[in-house]
C-alpha positions as CSV (number, residue, x, y, z in Angstrom):
1,M,-0.1,-0.1,-0.3
2,A,1.4,3.6,-0.9
3,P,-0.6,6.1,0.7
4,V,-1.1,9.4,-1.3
5,D,-2.1,11.4,2.0
6,P,-1.0,10.8,5.5
7,H,-4.6,11.8,6.8
8,S,-6.1,9.1,4.0
9,F,-6.4,5.3,3.4
10,T,-6.5,6.1,-0.3
11,D,-3.9,3.7,-2.2
12,S,-2.0,5.5,-5.2
13,A,-2.1,2.0,-6.9
14,H,-6.1,2.2,-7.0
15,P,-8.1,4.4,-9.3
16,L,-9.4,7.7,-8.0
17,T,-13.0,8.4,-7.9
18,T,-14.4,10.4,-10.1
19,H,-18.1,11.1,-9.5
20,V,-20.4,10.4,-6.3
21,A,-24.0,10.2,-6.7
22,L,-25.7,10.5,-3.6
23,S,-29.3,9.6,-2.2
24,L,-29.6,11.2,1.1
25,Y,-32.4,10.9,3.7
26,F,-32.7,13.0,6.8
27,D,-34.1,11.7,9.9
28,F,-33.8,15.0,12.5
29,P,-35.3,13.2,15.2
30,S,-32.2,10.9,15.2
31,S,-29.8,13.0,14.1
32,T,-28.7,10.2,11.0
33,I,-28.7,10.1,7.6
34,H,-29.8,7.0,5.3
35,A,-27.9,7.0,2.6
36,A,-26.7,5.5,-0.5
37,A,-23.3,6.8,-2.5
38,L,-22.3,5.2,-5.9
39,L,-18.8,5.8,-6.6
40,T,-17.6,5.7,-10.2
41,L,-13.8,5.4,-10.4
42,A,-11.7,6.5,-13.2
43,A,-11.0,2.9,-14.4
44,P,-11.7,-0.6,-13.5
45,C,-10.0,-2.1,-10.2
46,S,-9.7,-5.5,-8.8
47,G,-8.7,-6.6,-5.7
48,Q,-8.7,-4.2,-2.5
49,L,-10.4,-0.5,-2.6
50,S,-9.5,1.4,0.1
51,L,-12.0,4.2,1.2
52,D,-11.9,6.2,4.4
53,A,-14.7,6.4,6.6
54,R,-15.7,7.7,9.9
55,S,-18.5,6.6,12.5
56,L,-20.6,5.4,9.9
57,A,-22.7,2.0,10.2
58,I,-22.1,-0.1,6.8
59,H,-25.3,-2.0,5.8
60,G,-24.0,-3.2,2.7
61,V,-21.7,-3.0,-0.7
62,L,-23.3,-3.7,-3.7
63,D,-22.5,-3.9,-7.7
64,P,-24.3,-1.5,-9.0
65,Q,-24.9,-3.2,-12.1
66,T,-25.9,-6.6,-10.6
67,L,-26.6,-5.4,-7.0
68,A,-24.7,-8.4,-6.1
69,P,-23.0,-7.7,-2.4
70,L,-19.7,-7.0,-2.5
71,S,-17.1,-8.6,0.3
72,F,-16.1,-5.7,2.7
73,T,-14.2,-5.0,5.9
74,L,-14.3,-2.0,8.0
75,S,-11.6,-1.4,10.4
76,P,-11.8,-0.3,14.3
77,P,-11.2,3.2,14.1
78,D,-7.9,5.1,13.7
79,A,-7.8,8.3,16.1
80,V,-6.8,10.8,13.1
81,K,-8.2,8.9,9.8
82,G,-11.0,7.1,11.4
83,S,-12.0,3.4,9.9
84,L,-10.6,1.5,6.7
85,L,-13.5,0.4,4.3
86,S,-12.0,-1.9,2.0
87,V,-14.4,-3.4,-0.8
88,A,-13.1,-6.6,-2.9
89,L,-13.3,-5.7,-6.7
90,D,-13.2,-7.8,-9.6
91,S,-13.1,-5.1,-12.6
92,H,-15.4,-2.6,-11.2
93,A,-15.6,0.8,-12.1
94,S,-18.3,1.3,-9.6
95,V,-19.3,0.5,-6.3
96,L,-22.5,1.6,-4.3
97,V,-22.2,1.7,-0.4
98,L,-25.5,1.5,1.4
99,Y,-24.8,3.4,4.9
100,S,-25.9,5.5,7.9
101,T,-24.2,8.6,9.7
102,S,-23.7,8.7,13.1
103,P,-25.5,11.2,15.5
104,D,-21.7,12.1,16.5
105,S,-20.5,12.4,13.0
106,S,-17.6,14.8,13.1
107,A,-18.4,16.8,10.0
108,L,-22.2,17.1,11.0
109,Q,-24.1,19.3,13.6
110,W,-27.3,18.8,14.0
111,L,-29.3,21.8,16.1
112,S,-32.6,21.5,17.8
113,P,-34.9,24.8,17.6
114,P,-33.5,26.3,20.5
115,Q,-30.1,26.2,19.2
116,T,-31.1,28.1,16.0
117,F,-32.3,31.8,15.3
118,N,-35.8,31.5,14.5
119,K,-36.4,28.8,18.0
120,T,-38.8,27.0,15.6
121,H,-36.8,24.7,13.4
122,P,-34.3,21.9,13.5
123,F,-31.1,22.6,11.7
124,V,-28.0,20.9,9.9
125,Y,-25.1,21.5,8.4
126,T,-21.7,20.1,7.4
127,Q,-18.0,21.2,7.8
128,C,-16.0,19.0,6.2
129,Q,-12.6,20.7,6.1
130,S,-9.9,19.2,6.5
131,I,-10.7,15.1,7.0
132,H,-14.6,15.1,8.2
133,A,-16.3,14.5,4.8
134,R,-15.3,10.5,5.2
135,S,-17.9,11.0,8.1
136,V,-20.6,12.1,5.8
137,F,-20.2,9.5,2.8
138,P,-17.3,6.8,2.1
139,C,-14.8,7.9,-0.1
140,Q,-11.3,8.7,-0.7
141,D,-11.0,11.7,1.5
142,T,-8.1,13.6,0.2
143,P,-7.5,16.5,-1.9
144,A,-5.7,14.5,-4.3
145,A,-9.2,12.5,-5.4
146,R,-11.1,15.6,-7.0
147,I,-14.8,14.4,-7.6
148,C,-18.1,15.6,-9.6
149,Y,-21.0,14.7,-7.5
150,S,-24.9,15.2,-7.5
151,A,-26.9,14.1,-4.8
152,K,-31.1,14.1,-4.0
153,L,-31.8,15.1,-0.5
154,N,-35.0,14.0,1.1
155,V,-35.9,16.6,3.7
156,P,-39.2,17.9,5.9
157,R,-41.3,19.8,3.7
158,E,-41.1,23.1,5.7
159,L,-37.3,23.2,5.6
160,S,-35.1,23.5,2.4
161,A,-31.8,23.1,1.6
162,V,-28.5,24.4,0.0
163,M,-25.3,23.0,-1.2
164,S,-21.8,23.5,-2.7
165,A,-23.4,22.5,-6.2
166,R,-25.8,23.9,-8.6
167,H,-29.4,23.5,-7.2
168,A,-31.5,21.5,-10.1
169,G,-34.8,21.4,-8.3
170,R,-37.0,20.8,-5.5
171,R,-39.9,18.4,-6.1
172,D,-41.9,15.8,-4.5
173,P,-40.4,12.2,-3.7
174,V,-41.4,9.0,-5.9
175,A,-40.6,5.7,-5.6
176,G,-38.6,5.6,-8.2
177,D,-36.2,7.9,-6.1
178,V,-35.7,4.5,-4.1
179,S,-33.4,2.2,-6.0
180,E,-33.5,-1.6,-5.3
181,G,-30.1,-1.2,-4.1
182,F,-30.9,1.4,-1.8
183,K,-34.0,-1.0,-0.6
184,K,-31.6,-3.4,0.4
185,G,-29.6,-1.1,2.1
186,G,-32.4,0.3,4.2
187,S,-33.8,-3.7,4.8
188,A,-30.6,-4.4,6.2
189,A,-30.7,-1.6,8.6
190,G,-34.5,-2.6,9.5
191,L,-35.9,0.4,7.5
192,N,-38.6,0.5,5.0
193,L,-36.9,3.1,3.3
194,E,-39.2,3.5,0.1
195,S,-42.1,4.2,2.9
196,L,-39.8,6.9,4.7
197,W,-38.7,8.6,1.2
198,C,-42.2,8.6,0.5
199,G,-43.8,9.8,3.2
200,D,-46.1,12.4,4.1
201,R,-44.8,15.9,4.3
202,R,-41.2,15.1,2.6
203,V,-39.5,16.9,-0.6
204,V,-36.8,16.2,-2.6
205,E,-33.9,18.6,-3.6
206,E,-31.7,17.8,-6.1
207,F,-27.9,19.5,-6.6
208,V,-25.4,18.7,-9.1
209,M,-21.5,19.8,-8.9
210,E,-20.1,19.4,-12.7
211,Q,-16.7,20.8,-11.8
212,P,-14.2,18.3,-9.9
213,I,-13.6,19.5,-6.3
214,P,-11.4,18.1,-3.4
215,P,-14.1,16.1,-0.8
216,Y,-13.5,18.7,2.0
217,L,-15.5,21.3,-0.2
218,F,-18.6,18.8,-0.1
219,A,-20.9,21.0,1.9
220,F,-25.1,21.0,2.7
221,A,-27.1,22.9,5.2
222,V,-30.7,22.0,5.7
223,G,-33.3,24.3,7.4
224,E,-35.7,27.2,7.5
225,L,-34.1,29.1,4.9
226,G,-34.7,32.6,3.3
227,F,-32.3,35.1,1.1
228,R,-31.9,38.3,0.0
229,E,-30.7,39.1,-3.4
230,V,-27.2,41.4,-3.1
231,G,-25.9,41.1,-6.7
232,P,-26.4,39.3,-10.4
233,R,-24.3,36.3,-8.8
234,T,-24.8,36.2,-5.5
235,R,-27.8,35.8,-2.9
236,V,-27.2,36.0,1.0
237,Y,-29.0,32.9,2.8
238,S,-29.5,32.2,6.8
239,E,-32.1,31.1,8.4
240,N,-35.5,33.0,7.6
241,V,-35.3,35.6,10.2
242,A,-35.7,39.1,8.7
243,G,-33.2,40.9,11.2
244,V,-30.3,38.4,10.4
245,L,-31.2,38.2,6.7
246,D,-31.1,42.5,6.3
247,S,-27.9,42.8,8.3
248,A,-26.1,40.5,6.7
249,A,-27.2,41.7,2.8
250,S,-25.9,45.1,4.2
251,E,-22.9,43.8,5.2
252,F,-21.7,42.6,2.0
253,A,-23.6,44.5,-0.7
254,G,-20.1,45.3,-2.2
255,T,-19.9,41.7,-3.1
256,E,-20.1,42.3,-6.6
257,E,-17.4,44.8,-7.1
258,M,-15.3,42.2,-5.0
259,I,-15.8,39.5,-7.7
260,R,-15.1,42.2,-10.6
261,Q,-11.6,43.1,-8.7
262,G,-10.9,39.4,-8.4
263,E,-11.5,38.9,-12.1
264,K,-9.2,41.8,-12.9
265,L,-6.3,40.2,-10.9
266,F,-6.8,36.3,-11.2
267,G,-9.1,35.9,-14.2
268,E,-12.7,34.6,-14.9
269,Y,-14.3,33.7,-12.1
270,P,-14.9,30.0,-12.2
271,W,-18.0,28.8,-10.6
272,E,-21.2,30.8,-11.9
273,R,-22.7,31.6,-8.5
274,F,-20.9,33.0,-5.4
275,D,-24.0,32.9,-2.9
276,L,-23.5,33.3,1.0
277,L,-24.8,31.3,3.9
278,V,-24.7,32.7,7.5
279,L,-25.0,29.9,9.6
280,P,-26.4,29.6,13.6
281,P,-23.5,31.0,16.0
282,S,-22.2,27.2,16.6
283,F,-20.0,27.5,13.0
284,P,-16.6,26.9,14.0
285,Y,-14.9,28.7,11.4
286,G,-14.8,32.6,10.2
287,G,-16.2,31.2,7.0
288,M,-15.8,28.2,4.5
289,E,-14.9,28.6,0.9
290,N,-17.5,25.8,-0.5
291,P,-17.7,26.6,-4.1
292,R,-21.0,28.7,-5.4
293,M,-22.5,28.4,-1.3
294,V,-19.6,30.1,1.1
295,F,-20.6,29.2,4.8
296,L,-20.1,32.0,7.3
297,T,-20.3,32.3,10.7
298,P,-22.8,35.3,12.0
299,T,-19.9,37.1,13.7
300,V,-18.6,38.7,10.4
301,I,-21.5,40.8,10.4
302,K,-20.2,44.0,12.3
303,G,-22.6,46.3,10.8
304,D,-19.7,48.6,9.3
305,A,-18.6,46.2,6.0
306,S,-15.5,45.7,7.8
307,G,-16.8,41.6,7.8
308,A,-16.4,41.8,4.1
309,Q,-13.0,41.3,4.3
310,V,-13.9,37.5,5.6
311,V,-15.8,37.5,2.1
312,A,-13.0,38.6,0.1
313,H,-10.8,35.9,1.7
314,E,-13.4,33.2,0.7
315,L,-13.8,34.8,-2.7
316,A,-10.3,34.6,-3.1
317,H,-10.7,30.8,-2.8
318,S,-12.1,30.4,-5.7
319,W,-9.1,30.7,-7.5
320,T,-6.8,29.5,-5.0
321,G,-7.8,26.6,-2.8
322,N,-10.7,25.8,-4.7
323,L,-9.2,26.0,-8.3
324,I,-5.8,24.9,-7.1
325,T,-5.9,22.7,-4.1
326,N,-3.2,21.5,-1.8
327,I,-2.6,18.0,-2.6
328,N,-2.8,17.0,1.0
329,N,-2.7,19.0,4.4
330,E,1.2,19.4,4.8
331,H,1.1,21.7,1.5
332,F,-2.0,23.7,3.2
333,W,-0.1,27.3,2.8
334,L,-0.4,26.7,-0.8
335,N,-4.3,27.3,-0.2
336,E,-4.3,29.8,2.7
337,G,-1.0,31.8,1.8
338,F,-2.0,32.2,-1.7
339,T,-5.5,33.0,-0.7
340,T,-4.6,35.7,2.1
341,Y,-2.4,37.0,-0.4
342,A,-5.2,37.1,-2.5
343,E,-7.7,38.6,-0.3
344,R,-5.2,41.4,0.6
345,R,-5.0,42.4,-3.0
346,I,-9.1,42.5,-3.4
347,V,-9.5,44.7,-0.4
348,E,-6.7,47.1,-1.2
349,V,-8.8,47.7,-4.5
350,V,-11.8,47.7,-2.8
351,Q,-11.6,49.0,0.5
352,G,-8.2,51.1,0.2
353,E,-4.8,50.1,0.9
354,E,-4.7,51.2,4.5
355,R,-7.5,48.7,5.5
356,A,-5.1,46.3,3.6
357,I,-2.1,47.4,5.7
358,L,-4.1,46.7,8.7
359,S,-4.6,43.4,7.9
360,M,-0.9,42.6,7.3
361,G,-0.6,44.4,10.6
362,I,-2.9,42.1,12.4
363,G,-1.8,39.0,10.5
364,W,1.7,39.9,11.5
365,R,0.7,39.9,15.1
366,G,-0.8,36.7,14.6
367,L,2.1,34.9,13.1
368,N,4.4,35.9,16.2
369,E,2.0,34.5,18.5
370,E,2.2,31.2,16.7
371,M,5.7,31.2,17.3
372,E,5.1,31.5,20.8
373,R,2.5,28.8,20.8
374,F,4.6,26.4,18.5
375,K,8.1,27.0,20.4
376,D,8.1,23.3,21.5
377,N,7.3,22.0,18.4
378,M,9.0,24.3,15.6
379,E,7.7,21.5,12.7
380,F,4.4,23.6,12.8
381,T,6.0,26.9,12.1
382,K,7.1,25.3,8.6
383,L,4.9,25.8,5.7
384,K,5.7,22.6,4.1
385,T,4.9,20.2,7.2
386,N,5.1,16.6,8.3
387,Q,1.7,15.6,9.5
388,E,2.0,11.7,9.8
389,G,0.0,10.5,12.7
390,I,-1.1,14.5,13.3
391,D,-4.6,15.6,13.5
392,P,-4.8,18.7,11.4
393,D,-7.7,20.3,13.5
394,N,-5.0,20.2,16.5
395,V,-2.2,22.0,14.5
396,Y,-4.6,24.5,12.6
397,S,-3.0,27.9,13.0
398,Q,-2.3,31.1,11.1
399,V,1.3,29.9,10.2
400,P,0.1,28.7,6.4
401,Y,-2.2,31.9,6.2
402,E,0.5,34.6,7.3
403,K,4.1,33.0,6.8
404,G,2.5,31.7,3.2
405,F,1.1,35.3,2.9
406,Q,4.8,37.0,3.7
407,F,6.8,34.3,1.1
408,L,4.3,35.4,-1.7
409,A,4.9,38.9,-0.5
410,R,8.9,38.7,-0.2
411,I,8.6,36.9,-4.2
412,E,6.5,40.3,-5.4
413,R,9.4,42.5,-3.7
414,Q,11.8,40.8,-5.7
415,I,9.8,40.6,-9.0
416,G,7.9,43.8,-8.6
417,R,4.1,43.5,-8.7
418,S,3.5,43.5,-12.5
419,A,5.6,40.2,-12.8
420,F,4.2,38.7,-10.0
421,D,0.4,39.1,-11.2
422,E,1.4,37.5,-14.3
423,F,3.1,34.8,-12.6
424,T,-0.3,34.6,-10.9
425,K,-2.5,34.6,-13.7
426,K,0.3,31.6,-15.5
427,Y,0.1,29.6,-12.3
428,I,-3.8,29.7,-12.0
429,E,-4.2,28.8,-15.6
430,N,-1.7,25.9,-15.5
431,F,-2.8,24.1,-12.3
432,K,-6.5,24.8,-12.3
433,F,-8.5,21.6,-11.5
434,K,-5.5,20.3,-9.9
435,S,-4.2,19.4,-6.7
436,I,-0.4,20.1,-6.2
437,D,1.9,19.9,-3.5
438,T,5.1,22.7,-2.7
439,E,7.7,20.9,-5.1
440,T,5.3,21.6,-7.9
441,F,4.7,25.1,-7.1
442,L,8.8,25.6,-6.7
443,E,9.6,24.0,-9.8
444,F,6.8,26.0,-11.4
445,L,8.1,29.3,-10.1
446,K,11.8,28.6,-11.1
447,A,10.8,27.9,-14.5
448,N,8.8,31.0,-14.8
449,V,10.7,33.4,-12.9
450,P,14.3,32.5,-14.0
451,G,17.1,32.8,-10.8
452,I,14.2,33.7,-8.1
453,E,16.3,30.8,-6.2
454,K,19.5,32.8,-6.3
455,E,17.6,36.0,-4.9
456,V,15.3,34.4,-2.6
457,D,15.9,31.3,-0.2
458,L,12.9,29.3,-1.5
459,K,14.3,26.2,0.9
460,L,14.4,28.3,4.2
461,W,10.5,29.7,3.3
462,T,9.3,26.2,2.7
463,E,11.3,24.0,4.9
464,G,12.7,26.3,7.6
465,T,11.5,27.0,11.0
466,G,10.5,30.4,12.5
467,I,10.0,33.5,10.5
468,P,12.6,34.1,7.9
469,P,14.3,37.4,8.5
470,D,13.5,39.1,5.2
471,A,10.0,38.7,6.5
472,Y,8.3,42.2,6.3
473,E,6.1,43.8,9.2
474,P,4.0,46.3,7.4
475,V,4.2,50.2,7.6
476,S,1.5,53.2,7.6
477,D,1.2,56.1,9.2
478,L,-1.8,54.7,11.1
479,Y,-0.5,51.4,11.7
480,T,2.7,53.0,13.1
481,K,0.5,55.4,15.3
482,I,-1.7,52.3,16.4
483,V,1.3,50.6,17.7
484,S,2.7,53.8,19.4
485,L,-0.5,54.0,21.3
486,A,-0.1,50.4,22.6
487,N,3.4,50.9,23.7
488,E,2.4,54.0,25.6
489,F,-0.2,51.9,27.1
490,K,2.6,49.9,28.7
491,L,3.4,53.3,30.4
492,G,0.0,53.8,31.9
493,K,-1.5,56.2,29.0
494,I,-5.1,55.4,27.9
495,P,-5.7,56.6,24.4
496,G,-7.7,59.8,24.3
497,E,-10.9,60.0,22.5
498,D,-9.4,62.7,20.1
499,E,-6.5,59.9,19.1
500,V,-8.9,57.1,18.4
501,A,-12.2,59.1,17.2
502,T,-12.2,57.5,13.6
503,W,-11.4,54.1,14.6
504,Q,-13.0,50.8,13.7
505,G,-12.8,47.2,14.9
506,Q,-9.7,46.9,12.5
507,E,-7.8,49.4,14.7
508,W,-9.0,48.5,17.7
509,E,-7.9,45.0,17.3
510,L,-4.7,45.8,16.1
511,Y,-4.2,48.1,19.4
512,L,-5.2,45.4,21.5
513,E,-3.1,42.9,19.5
514,N,-0.1,44.9,20.6
515,L,-0.9,45.4,24.2
516,P,0.9,43.0,26.7
517,K,-1.4,39.9,27.6
518,C,-1.2,40.4,31.3
519,V,-1.3,43.9,32.6
520,E,-2.7,45.1,36.1
521,A,-6.3,44.7,36.5
522,S,-6.6,48.6,37.3
523,Q,-5.6,49.1,33.8
524,V,-7.7,46.8,32.2
525,L,-10.8,48.3,34.2
526,A,-9.8,51.7,33.2
527,L,-9.8,50.7,29.4
528,D,-12.9,49.3,29.6
529,A,-14.5,52.1,31.6
530,R,-13.5,54.5,28.8
531,Y,-13.9,52.5,25.8
532,R,-16.5,49.5,26.7
533,M,-14.6,46.9,24.7
534,S,-16.4,44.1,26.9
535,E,-19.5,45.3,25.2
536,S,-18.6,45.6,21.9
537,K,-20.7,44.0,19.1
538,D,-16.9,43.3,17.4
539,Y,-16.1,39.9,18.2
540,E,-12.4,40.2,17.4
541,V,-12.2,43.7,19.7
542,K,-14.4,41.9,22.6
543,V,-12.2,38.6,22.6
544,A,-8.8,40.3,22.3
545,F,-9.9,42.3,25.1
546,L,-11.1,39.3,27.6
547,Q,-8.3,37.2,27.0
548,M,-5.9,40.0,28.2
549,A,-8.7,40.4,31.0
550,I,-8.7,36.6,32.0
551,S,-4.6,36.6,32.0
552,S,-4.6,39.7,33.9
553,K,-7.0,38.2,36.4
554,C,-9.6,41.1,36.5
555,R,-12.2,38.8,37.4
556,D,-15.0,41.2,37.2
557,Y,-15.4,40.0,33.4
558,Y,-15.6,36.4,34.1
559,P,-19.3,36.8,33.8
560,E,-18.9,38.5,30.2
561,V,-16.1,35.5,29.2
562,E,-18.8,33.0,30.5
563,K,-21.6,34.8,28.0
564,T,-19.3,34.8,25.1
565,L,-18.3,30.9,25.4
566,K,-21.8,30.2,25.4
567,E,-22.9,32.3,22.5
568,V,-20.6,31.4,19.9
569,G,-18.5,28.7,18.7
570,R,-16.2,30.2,16.6
571,M,-12.8,28.1,17.1
572,K,-10.8,32.0,16.7
573,Y,-12.3,32.7,20.0
574,L,-12.8,29.5,22.0
575,R,-9.3,28.4,21.4
576,P,-7.7,31.9,22.9
577,L,-10.3,32.3,25.7
578,Y,-10.0,28.6,26.9
579,T,-6.0,28.5,26.5
580,A,-6.2,32.1,28.7
581,L,-8.5,30.4,31.4
582,V,-6.0,27.1,31.8
583,Q,-2.6,27.9,30.8
584,G,-0.3,29.1,33.7
585,S,0.2,28.5,37.5
586,G,-1.6,29.6,40.4
587,N,-4.9,29.6,38.2
588,E,-7.2,27.1,39.9
589,E,-10.4,29.1,39.8
590,E,-9.7,29.9,36.1
591,K,-9.2,26.0,35.5
592,I,-12.2,24.9,37.4
593,L,-14.2,27.8,35.3
594,A,-13.1,26.3,32.2
595,K,-14.3,22.9,33.1
596,R,-17.6,24.3,33.9
597,L,-18.3,26.3,30.9
598,F,-17.2,23.5,28.3
599,A,-19.6,21.0,30.1
600,E,-22.2,23.5,29.9
601,A,-21.6,24.9,26.7
602,R,-20.2,22.0,24.7
603,E,-23.6,20.6,23.2
604,C,-24.0,24.2,21.2
605,Y,-20.4,23.7,19.6
606,H,-19.5,21.9,16.3
607,P,-17.9,18.7,16.9
608,I,-14.6,20.1,15.2
609,A,-14.7,22.6,18.0
610,Q,-15.4,20.2,20.8
611,G,-12.2,18.2,19.8
612,V,-10.3,21.4,19.7
613,V,-11.1,22.6,23.2
614,E,-11.2,18.9,24.6
615,S,-7.2,19.2,23.4
616,I,-6.9,22.3,24.9
617,L,-8.1,21.1,28.5
618,A,-6.7,17.8,28.5
619,K,-3.1,19.6,27.7
620,N,-3.6,22.0,30.6
621,L,-6.2,20.4,33.4
């Protein structure tokens, strides 16, 4: 066996899957999906076909032509990769797997009505990056295996569905939807699937993805959804709550201009639609770049359009990440470093150079903090990493984003922006709909920018630890002023209202990021008395302030910490707040608080976020 990915059982000797056809019956009361997955391979295969699975009940594997059962085994779960589903094939070019998901699927979060915005209907959504698609359907769950797919989603009639795919229709279910093979799978699970599928008050939503994508970009959400039109290529969806929809439409009103600017920089937008879905607060990321249907946390709706920078990042992924993809997570910087660079180029045009520089400054601080986080394991300060036996969720960081950005910015400074823009367009055109590794990128760079390896130490940047000496801290008058005011805080001076009169959330975020993590409690109280940061509607500001309050043992703010950890599930906020509570000595009260809060809030977090918090607590309690 020759694995293609340290996080997958996929064997390089086997043909890769090219298409998956899914039939999915959503059973909300049991938090499960009863399903059939028809996998089509690039070529006929004989021998054992290796598929990834996690927390799936496999009811049967069939030859889709004859419906004859195929021999299969399901291994005990590996802590990182899940289970190996091995299927015996004899010149088969396709395979039909009949299965059910588990309520503890790592990709799925099932929300009861009280956990949603509208409080009246349930909701379910996926988060498949990096290695969680295997908990929704058995697959070769590696970015090396790009797939097209079709899907029939059978859901309660009062709900609707969206996917990272073209919506092909909404219709009544018919008995013909349930193939004989699907019926067999239902019988093996003790279910009459034909009866369930055609039951009262059910509806079928159909979707098609005709462009090959890595499995981690497979996505759906099901709930009581509404939408607002915000551009010729963009709708904003959320639960059907007018306040949420209107706020989101206002925040993201400039999306079409961003798409146009992206096209000027990187070529024609390749996915037809760029729709947005604002998820409930439990969504664990800021955004997820699912093609045609970007998922967003509601915390990016800030009321001043600054949340559109997250949309710019997810838009940039349309070219770098979705169109060209890292071959596995060891080369994650190819997705995120390029996309962070592209995001800031879009922001520079749409919102101005100062906004882009502030974003770079916040990223610079974040990169330096990651060096401290990984000081005992510098492997994860590299761009090209070794992740054998490592759960990618546990080492997720700003390094591939910000060090990757710095690397590309270094190349741009060396050859000039115009030449780098020409190189980027050529890179995208050459590798579109392909998955590549760092070596492939570097060879293409050297071939198209002759002599670059003599001017920029490519090996140091991609394989070296830490921040290279030719990295670049951004400079602007506003950036310098903010850092200067942060330095004055260390001497006891709080900025005057005239000095911050024009500041928005980004300025405050940069200011707080440059303050000492631990100060006198009186300083924390004085800063908040003047600027009410603990009450900020901008979570970037609020969480940075609360993190400082915890580290300074300013316990006046622990009720606000508790409220925050119970109302949002974005890992960008959970990780620093839980870490601040449990790290260090002499903080037994804080550790007890962290354990209690997680016990009470756990069910409101997505399974990925649950795992990250459990890892933080396990290391420190």
